[in-house]
N, C-alpha and C positions, 0 to 999 in steps of 0.2 A: 504494500500500500504506500502511495506517495505521501510524503510530508506535506501538510497543508501550506507550509511556507516555501516549498520548493517552487522554482520558476524555471522555464526554459531559458537558455542563454543564446543570445544572438551569435551565430557562428560566422556568417559572412553575408555579403550582399551579392546576389547573382544577377548578372545582366545578360539578357538574351541578345544575340547578335548573329549576323550572317557570316562573319569571319572572326571566329573566336581567337585565333592567333594574333591577328592584326589588332584587335581591341585589347587583348591582354598585353601586347607589346606597348601600346599607347599608354596604358595605365602603369605598367611596370616602369617605363621611362619617366612618366610624369611624377609618380609618387615614390620612386626608389624602392619598389617592392621586389620580391624574388619569387621564382616559381616554386611550387610544391615539388619535392623530389619526384622525378619522373615526368613532370609536365614541361620541362625545358624544351626549347626548339630542337628539332632533329639536326643532324649533320647535313650539310649541303648535299642535295640530291636524294636524300632519304624522304620517304613518305611521312607526313605529319599526321599520324592517326589520332593522337590526343587533340591536336588543334582542330580536328573536324568534329569534335564532340563536346568536351568539357575541360576547362583549365582552371587552376586555382593559383592566385597570388597571395603571398604571405608577407609579413614583416620579416626583417633579417633574423629576429628572434623566434620566428616560427608561428606567430599568431595569424590565423586566417583573416583575410580582409575582403577580397573580391574573387568571385568566380564568374566564368564566362561560359554560357551554354549556347551551342550552335543550334540555330533554327534555319529552316529553308527560306522563310520570308518574314520580314519585320517592317511594318509601316513606320517610317521615321516620324518622330514627333515634329509637329509644325508650330509648337509654342514659340513665341507668344501670340502668333496669329495662326489661324487655320483650324482645321477640323480634328487633328490628332493631338490630344493633350500629352503633356510630358509624363504623366502617370507617377513617376518617381524621379528623384534626382539626387546626386551626391552634393554635399556641402563640404567644401575645402576652405581652410582659412590660412591667411598669412598675417603677419604682424604690422605691416606698413604699406602705404600706397606705393612706395618705391618697390617693395617686394611684389606687389600686385602687378606692377608694370613689367617687372622682370619675368614673372610667371606667364604673363600674357604672351611674351615672345616665345617662351618654351612651348606653350599650348599650340600656338600657330605653327611652329616648326615641326611639332609632332603630328600635325594634321587636323587639329581641332579648329572649330569655327566659332567666331564671336556671334552671339545671338542678342545680347543686351549689354550695354555699357553704362554703368552708374558709378564710374570711378570718381566723379566729382561730388557724389552725395556726401555731405558733411557728417551725417550720422552713421552711415554704413556704406563705405565705398565697396562696390562689387562689380564683377563682370560675370555674365552667364555665357557658357559655351556649349557647343554640341561636340561630342566625341565622334569617333569615326563611324559609329553606327547610328548617330543622330540622338543619342541620349543626352539630355541637358545636364550640366553640372555647373555649380557656382564656385567662384573663388571670391571670398570677401575678407575685408580687414577686420580683425578682432584682436584687441590687445588684452582681453580678459580670458581667463581660463574657461573653457566650455565644459570641463569635466569636474 
């Protein structure tokens, strides 16, 4: 019998995508995560079986963070305009507007797209991007601890 105070623990956030390897590489590079053992990209010329199905990224210490599930079709979110809502998104933080500007360049270099720019907002400077699969994510300035 389960303890009345027991709760499930969040393991990871899973993102559906049509190219699991490409999206995992985007977030691995952006966030400095590492692959779960066995999920690393194959050697050049080898078939990427794992990349066609399910991949997991973790922190360097081994804590699960993000997983990527391959699907055949995925309607891209059209947020902030359009018919397809974002449904969910990731919130990422930096500690200064200067860091937000630097991360902006990294996101674009990795293939992300800017969807909304509120870097001049005095209360909460932020930018919203779409990743390679069209999932929106925010990077905003926060000097306070969120945890």
